[in-house]
C-alpha positions in Angstrom: -24.6 59.9 47.5 -25.3 60.8 44.1 -22.7 61.4 41.4 -23.2 64.4 39.4 -23.2 63.8 35.1 -20.2 66.4 35.2 -18.4 64.8 37.9 -18.6 61.2 36.4 -17.8 62.4 32.6 -14.7 64.1 33.8 -13.6 60.8 36.0 -14.3 58.6 32.5 -11.5 61.0 30.9 -9.4 61.1 33.4 -9.3 57.0 33.4 -8.6 57.2 29.8 -5.7 59.8 29.9 -3.9 57.3 32.7 -1.2 56.0 30.6 -1.5 52.2 32.7 -5.0 51.5 30.7 -3.7 51.0 27.4 -1.6 48.2 28.8 -4.4 47.0 30.9 -6.6 46.5 27.9 -4.1 45.4 25.5 -3.3 42.5 28.1 -7.1 41.8 28.5 -7.2 41.7 24.7 -4.3 39.0 24.6 -5.7 36.7 27.0 -8.8 36.5 25.1 -7.7 35.9 21.9 -5.2 32.7 23.4 -8.7 31.4 24.9 -10.3 31.4 21.6 -7.2 29.9 20.4 -7.0 27.5 23.0 -10.8 26.5 22.3 -10.0 26.3 18.6 -7.1 23.9 18.9 -8.9 21.7 21.4 -11.9 21.3 19.1 -8.8 20.9 16.2 -7.7 18.2 18.5 -11.0 16.5 19.1 -11.9 16.3 15.6 -8.4 14.9 14.3 -8.7 12.5 18.0 -11.5 10.7 16.2 -10.5 10.9 12.8 -7.2 9.1 14.7 -9.2 6.8 16.4 -11.0 5.6 13.2 -7.3 4.8 11.4 -5.4 3.9 14.2 -7.9 2.6 17.3 -5.5 1.0 19.1 -2.3 2.7 18.0 -0.9 -0.2 16.8 -3.3 -1.1 13.5 -1.6 -2.1 11.0 -2.3 -0.2 7.3 -3.6 -3.9 5.9 -6.2 -4.2 8.4 -9.3 -2.1 7.0 -11.3 -0.1 9.1 -15.1 0.7 8.9 -14.8 -1.4 5.4 -18.4 -1.7 5.3 -18.8 2.0 5.1 -16.8 2.6 1.9 -16.8 1.5 -1.4 -14.6 -1.4 -2.2 -13.3 -0.1 -5.3 -12.1 2.8 -3.4 -10.4 0.8 -0.3 -6.3 1.7 -0.2 -4.2 -0.1 -1.9 -2.8 -2.0 1.4 -6.3 -3.1 2.3 -7.3 -6.8 1.5 -8.7 -8.6 -1.7 -12.2 -9.9 -1.1 -14.3 -12.6 -3.3 -16.3 -9.6 -4.5 -13.7 -7.3 -6.0 -10.5 -10.3 -6.4 -8.7 -8.2 -9.1 -9.3 -5.0 -7.4 -6.8 -2.1 -8.6 -5.0 -4.7 -11.1 -4.5 -4.6 -14.5 -5.7 -8.1 -15.1 -8.9 -7.1 -14.1 -9.8 -6.8 -18.7 -7.3 -10.0 -19.3 -8.9 -12.5 -21.2 -9.9 -15.7 -19.0 -7.7 -18.5 -18.9 -7.3 -20.0 -22.0 -9.2 -17.4 -23.8 -6.5 -15.2 -23.1 -3.8 -17.5 -24.8 -3.7 -15.8 -28.5 -2.1 -18.2 -31.3 -1.1 -16.1 -34.5 -1.9 -17.1 -37.8 0.0 -19.7 -39.3 1.8 -18.6 -43.0 4.1 -21.0 -45.0 7.4 -20.3 -44.9 10.9 -22.1 -45.0 9.0 -24.9 -46.6 6.3 -25.6 -44.5 3.5 -25.8 -44.5 0.7 -23.6 -42.4 -0.9 -26.7 -41.5 2.3 -27.8 -40.1 3.1 -24.5 -38.1 -0.5 -24.8 -36.9 -0.2 -27.8 -35.2 2.8 -27.1 -33.7 1.5 -23.3 -32.6 -1.6 -25.3 -31.0 1.0 -27.8 -29.5 2.7 -24.5 -27.4 -0.7 -23.2 -26.4 -1.8 -26.8 -25.5 1.0 -26.9 -22.9 0.6 -23.1 -21.6 -2.7 -24.3 -20.7 -2.0 -27.8 -19.3 0.7 -26.5 -17.4 -0.6 -23.2 -15.8 -4.8 -23.4 -16.3 -5.5 -27.1 -15.8 -7.4 -27.7 -12.1 -5.4 -30.8 -11.8 -1.8 -29.4 -12.1 -3.2 -26.2 -10.3 -4.1 -29.1 -7.6 -1.1 -30.5 -7.6 -1.4 -33.3 -9.4 1.3 -34.3 -12.1 0.8 -32.3 -15.9 0.6 -35.6 -18.1 -0.6 -33.5 -20.9 1.8 -31.5 -20.8 5.2 -33.1 -20.2 3.4 -36.0 -22.9 4.1 -33.0 -25.6 7.8 -32.3 -24.2 10.7 -34.0 -25.5 12.3 -36.5 -22.9 15.6 -34.4 -22.8 14.5 -31.4 -24.1 14.9 -29.2 -21.0 16.7 -29.6 -18.1 14.6 -30.9 -14.6 14.2 -27.7 -13.0 12.6 -26.2 -16.4 10.4 -28.9 -16.8 9.4 -28.4 -13.2 8.8 -24.7 -13.2 7.0 -25.0 -16.3 3.8 -26.1 -14.1 2.0 -24.0 -11.7 1.1 -26.0 -8.6 -0.9 -24.5 -5.1 -1.0 -26.6 -1.9 -4.8 -27.6 -2.3 -4.9 -27.8 1.6 -3.5 -24.1 2.0 -5.8 -22.4 -0.8 -7.9 -22.5 -3.9 -8.6 -20.9 -7.1 -11.6 -18.3 -6.8 -14.3 -19.2 -8.8 -13.4 -15.7 -10.6 -11.2 -17.2 -13.0 -7.6 -16.7 -13.8 -6.9 -13.8 -16.1 -3.7 -14.3 -18.7 -2.6 -12.2 -21.2 0.7 -11.9 -23.2 2.3 -12.9 -27.0 2.9 -16.0 -28.9 5.2 -14.9 -32.4 7.4 -17.9 -34.2 9.7 -17.7 -37.3 11.0 -20.0 -39.3 14.8 -20.1 -40.9 15.5 -20.0 -43.9 16.6 -24.3 -43.2 12.8 -24.5 -42.4 13.7 -24.9 -38.4 10.5 -23.5 -36.4 10.7 -21.0 -33.5 7.9 -20.5 -31.3 8.7 -17.9 -28.5 6.0 -17.0 -25.6 5.4 -14.5 -23.4 2.4 -14.9 -21.2 1.8 -14.0 -17.7 -1.0 -15.3 -15.8 -2.9 -13.6 -12.5 -4.2 -16.3 -10.1 -6.9 -15.2 -7.2 -6.7 -17.5 -4.2 -8.7 -18.5 -1.5 -7.7 -19.9 2.0 -8.7 -23.9 1.9 -9.1 -22.8 6.5 -11.9 -20.5 6.7 -10.0 -17.6 7.2 -10.1 -13.9 7.8 -13.2 -12.2 6.1 -12.5 -9.0 5.0 -16.0 -7.9 5.5 -19.0 -10.6 6.6 -19.6 -13.5 3.5 -16.6 -11.9 1.7 -13.2 -14.1 2.6 -9.7 -12.9 1.6 -8.4 -13.4 -2.2 -4.3 -13.2 -2.6 -3.0 -13.0 -5.7 -0.2 -14.8 -7.1 1.1 -14.0 -10.5 3.0 -16.0 -12.8 5.2 -14.5 -16.0 7.2 -17.3 -18.7 9.5 -16.4 -21.9 10.6 -19.2 -23.7 11.4 -20.5 -26.9 10.5 -23.9 -28.4 11.1 -25.7 -31.4 9.2 -28.7 -32.5 11.4 -32.5 -33.0 10.1 -35.6 -34.0 6.4 -34.6 -33.0 7.6 -33.1 -29.5 8.5 -30.0 -28.5 12.1 -28.8 -27.4 12.4 -26.2 -25.0 15.2 -23.5 -25.4 16.1 -20.1 -23.7 13.7 -20.2 -20.5 13.1 -17.6 -18.0 10.1 -17.3 -15.5 8.6 -15.1 -12.4 6.7 -15.7 -9.7 5.5 -12.4 -8.0 3.9 -12.8 -4.0 4.6 -16.1 -3.6 6.0 -16.8 -0.2 9.8 -16.8 -1.0 11.0 -17.6 2.4 8.4 -21.0 1.8 10.3 -24.9 1.2 11.2 -25.6 -2.3 8.0 -28.1 -2.6 7.0 -27.1 -6.1 4.3 -25.3 -5.1 3.4 -22.0 -5.2 2.7 -20.3 -1.3 0.4 -16.9 -1.9 0.9 -13.5 0.4 -2.4 -12.5 1.8 -2.6 -9.0 2.9 -0.5 -9.2 6.3 2.6 -11.0 4.1 2.2 -8.9 1.3 2.9 -5.5 3.5 5.4 -7.5 5.3 7.6 -8.5 1.9 7.4 -4.6 0.7 9.4 -3.6 4.2 11.4 -6.2 4.2 12.1 -5.4 0.5 12.4 -1.7 1.9 14.9 -2.5 4.7 17.2 -3.9 2.3 17.0 -1.9 -1.0 15.3 -4.8 -3.0 14.0 -2.9 -5.8 10.0 -4.3 -6.7 9.6 -6.2 -10.3 6.4 -4.6 -12.3 5.3 -7.9 -13.9 3.3 -5.6 -16.2 5.9 -4.3 -18.3 5.7 -5.6 -21.2 9.0 -4.6 -22.6 11.1 -5.9 -19.5 13.0 -8.9 -20.2 13.3 -11.7 -17.7 16.4 -12.8 -16.4 17.2 -16.3 -17.5 16.4 -19.7 -15.5 13.0 -21.0 -14.3 11.6 -20.0 -10.4 13.1 -16.3 -10.0 10.5 -15.1 -6.6 9.9 -11.3 -6.9 8.7 -8.9 -4.8 5.9 -6.8 -6.8 5.0 -3.6 -7.5 1.4 -5.0 -8.0 -0.6 -8.1 -8.9 
């Protein structure tokens, strides 16, 4: 049966005036909005889940384990990620320091207090030799006796703890210095008393990039991990009888395993150990030391092991 146009229009008007029709339309709009929101939320969760999978595929990935390292330029890697032989001084102020002995500056000597410039220069050169032989010598770094350094010291010019602490050594079966070289920076100053006594003060930091002696974890293919240890020494020496006598002395070592046996050698913390040491320090509220604060005076005494804010 056909419906007259006038009847159809009348029915539409009747339905439009029905008080329940507006509520039905409102419910329909609400349902549609919820469906759209759920669909959008599912998309966000999917993308977010993909990002989470990238950063933590197992749900337990520690922050020091890189993911997709080859897709990101190493200079942009997060601080927690390991250092590699490709960029052993990444994120370190030491990257622009002098290499090895070239970073040890000897001041220009001037005659004072009855001492000639040549006499002062001889002592300053001996102090530089002491720093080089005890902190940069390949033999000493590999654990050998630093005969050349000890030969410069007065036999009883320092207690045994200080004499032993003057030398930086590593276990050659554990690590070896990376070929990129050691970075060195600091100051050497001197003064001559009116009585003619010369005192030389040094404040030097040495930063060592180290690679595992055994085949270890590669950050990316053909790029082994590097650990950095920093050693800072502040001390005063005076010349007596052709030898150096050590006076006030303080030293600090950072990123060394403080729980390692006291064997006279330094044991670096690689990325995993570095992260765990930082977590442990937070747990017991140990403050981190800024090795690059040149105004900071170290606590007197040898071999203070500290958690660094950076190496």
